[in-house]
N, C-alpha and C positions, 0 to 999 in steps of 0.2 A: 505493500500500499503506501502511495504518496501523499503527503499533505501538501496541497496546492497553496493554502495560505503561507503557509512556514517553509517550504520548500524542502522538505525532508524526507528520506524515506524508512519505511519502518519494516523489518522482515517479517514475511508472513502476512498472514490477514486472521481476523479472528473467526470462528466458527460460530458465534452467537453472541448474545448479551441478555443480561438480566435487568429488567425493569422493575423498579422499587414500585411498590402499591402505591404511595404517594403520588407518581405521576403517569400512572394508568387509571385511576379510581377504583381499582378492583379491591376485594378484601386480602389479595395474597399478592405477593411477588409472582412475576410472570416471566418464563422464559422463551427468547424468541431466536429461531435458527435463521442463519443465512443461506439461504438454497441456492441464490442467484448471483452468477460471479460476472462483471463487466471485465474484460482484459482489455486494455489500451498498449497495444505495439507501437512503439514509436520507432521510425526509420530513416536512412538518410541516401540520398541520393548524390552522386558527386562524381559526374562522367570523366572529368579531368584527372582525377585520383584512382579510380576504381571502378569496376566494371558491376553492373547490376544493382544492388541496394545492400545495406549493411542495418543489423538490427540495432539499436541503441539501447533500447529498455523495454522493458516488461512492466505494467501496472495493472495492479489487480483491486477492485472496488466489490465489496460484497454488498449482496442487498436481500433484504429479507420479504418475500411476497407470497401470499396466498394465493396460489394457481387456482385459477376457475375450471374445474373439470367439465362443466356443463350442470344439466339438472340432475335431481336427484335420480332418476331412473337411469341414466347414463352411467352414473357411480355405481347404483347396484349392478350393473350390466358389467362394467370394468371390474368390480369386485369378484363377481362371479367368474370371469375369465381367469385372473389373476391371483384371487385370492388375498387380494389386499397387501399381497408383499412387498412388490416393487410397482414402481409407476414409470411407464414408457410412453415416449412421445408418439411412436406406432402405434402402439396397441390403443391409446386414446384416440386417434383418428379412425381407427377400424372401429371402433365403438359408436361414436358418433359424426363420421364421416368429414370431419375438419379438424383444422388444427386448434388447439385450446386459444382464447381470445387474450390472454395474458403471455404467452408465448410465442410471438409470431414476429415479422419484421415491422409491422404496422404499429407494435406497442412495445415503449421503452419501459422496463421496471424502473422505479425508483425507491427509496426508503420513504414508506407513507405509515404512519402510524394506523391508518386506516385499514392496511392490507398487510401489517406485519404476520410472518407465520409463526404460530404460536405452538409449542412442542405439545401440549396438553391437547391440541386439536380444537378443545372448547374454552374461549377465555373464562366461563364462568366456574370452570373446574381446575383446580389445581393440579400441579405437573405429578404427584405424587399419588394421585386416584386414578391416572390415565394408564393403562397397560401399554397401548401404542398409539401410534398416528400416522397418517399418511401423508407424504411430502412429496415434491418432486424435484429434482437438480435440473438447472438450466444455465445455460451461459450465453453471453454475446462477445463479439470482436470486432474491436475499432481499431483501424489504421491510421495512424497520424504522423506525418511528415514533420521531422524537426530538423534544427540547424545547429544542434549541438556536434561537434566534432567526434570522430570514433576514438580518439584517444582520451577523450574526456567523459567516456559514456559512464565509467564508476565515480565520478565526483561526485554525484547525488548520495550516495551510500557514504561518503565520508563526512558530509555535513551532519553535524550533531543536534541531537534534540533538543528542543527548548529547557528540558529538564537540567541538561549537562551543567548550567551554571548552577546548580545547586552543589554539583559535586565540586567545581572550582571553589566554592565558597568553604566547602568540609575539608579541603586540601589545605587552603589557606590557614583553616583555623587550626589544623593538626599541627601545620609548621609553625605556627605562632607556640602553641603550647609547646612544642619540643623545644622551641629557641628559648623560652622563659624559663623551663626546667633547667635547661644546659647551664643558662646563667645563673640559677640560684645555687644549683649545685656547686658552680666553679667559685662562686662567692664563699659558699661555706668552706669549701677546701682551702681557698686561699686564705681566709681568716683562721683556720685551724693549723695549717702547716708554715705561716709565715713566720711565727716564732721558732718553729723549729728550723726551718732553712738559714734565717739568720744565725743562729747557733752554729750549723753545719758550716758556715762560712767562715766563722771567727776561728783562729787556731785554738786548737785543743791539745790538751794534756795527754799523754799516754794515759794516763789513769781515767779521764773523763771518755775516752776513746774505748777503753775496755768495758765501760758500763753500758755502750750501746748494743741494745738486742734487736732482734726481729727484720723487718722492714728497714731501721734505719741502718743497718750494715752496710747497704747497697747505694747509698745514697750519692756515693763517689763513683760509682761505676754505670751510672747512666748515661753521660756523656762521654765516656771514655772510648776511644776508637778501637775496634776490634782488631787482636793481634795477629790472626789467621785468617786468609783470604776476605781482604777489604775489597779487593776486587769484584768478586762475586756478589758482594752486597751491593755494591754501588752500580753494577749493572744490572741486578735485579729491581730494585728501586727504581732507576732510570726508566728501565723497561714498562714499567709499571705505572710511572707517571705518564710516558706517551701512551700508553694504551687508555689510560683514563682520560688522559685531555681529547682524545680522538672520538671515545664514545661521548663525552658531553657535548663536545662540538658537533656530532651528528644529531644528538638529540634536540639542541638548540637550534640547528637548521631546520629539523623537522617542525618544531613547535612554530617557527617563523613560515611554514608553508614553503620552503625554498627546496624542499625534496617530494616528490610525486610517489606515494606506495604503490600506485598501480602501475608505472613504468619500472617494468623489470631489470634490474642489476643496477638501477639509478642511486639505492641506498647504499650498495655493497661498495660499487665505485666511489661514492663519497667518503666511507669509511676507510676506503684504502687510501686515497688521496688526503685524507686528512691525518691520517696515519703518518704521511710522509711528511707533512707539513709540522705535523706535532713533534717531528724528530728533534727539532730545535729545544723545545722543554725537556724532553728524554736526555739531550746530551747535556744541557745545562745542570738538571738535578744530578745526574751522575757525577758530571766533574765537580760540583760543589760539593758533594758527598767524600768524593775522591781527596779532594785537598784536605777537606778536615779530618781524614785519616792520615795526612801527613804522607801520602804514599808520592812515589815518584814517577812510575811507566803510566802516564797520563795519554800519552797515545795507545798503548795497547788497550786500554781503558776504553777510548774513546771507541775503538775499530770495534771491542767486545761489544760494547752498548749499542750502537748502529748494526751489527748483525746476530745477537743472542736472539731476540725473538722470530725473524724470518727465518733462521737456522733451524729453531726447533718447528716450524711450522712445514 
């Protein structure tokens, strides 16, 4: 189904709906069935680009209509012929010799409360009190020419529903809560550890150092350069920074609608290209960490950072 007012498509279509008793004036809720489907097939002709026609899209509009099977005598004849199990257009024509008035080329079914098809068969009877009811499926097809290019045929499915704005508000609300809680925890940690960190930075005697236990013993090892395999650490950190930068750059480009997910290979090409350009970030992070480790073979580290991830793939 497609909303003409809001210009967005909904996957599938409902098979019926429930009407509240306040809207129908009945003593109970009523269930109605969509038994008629209106298919609208949009196509495009472009002799300069391709031969023939190309299907651009399909739209389905469901309609609930109570078909007119003729007189009571015709319905009784039809029930005797088919036992009331199924309804067939050809069988109806055999009964009273002509197509039914609500299913022909001169009649356009539409959703009208006066002609809704009730599942109970009788609007005065609740659905749970009815064992079976008789209805007929019908459909109609309309061909409509459009100026939408073949490459943009899927764009209607990429448009979000009007309710998507609620999801954006929920995401922003969640991010604000995370930022607030992170700031609160950071303030508590800083106030709690500020006194201890100040004491660690002062010159301590051997007796005072011996009194420290637990996690306080590792405060001097946090920013100590690794003694073994510093190049491996720098290469892994630099490659991770490069991959992460390319990933977030691709997401940002998609959010700005610079990438069309319908075009095959465009997103993959963007990831590869951005990964190459983000080599500057990976090289800087790797070199900066390598310098912090007081290592000397910076040329080897640069080559290893550039070839590490591609070599693994």
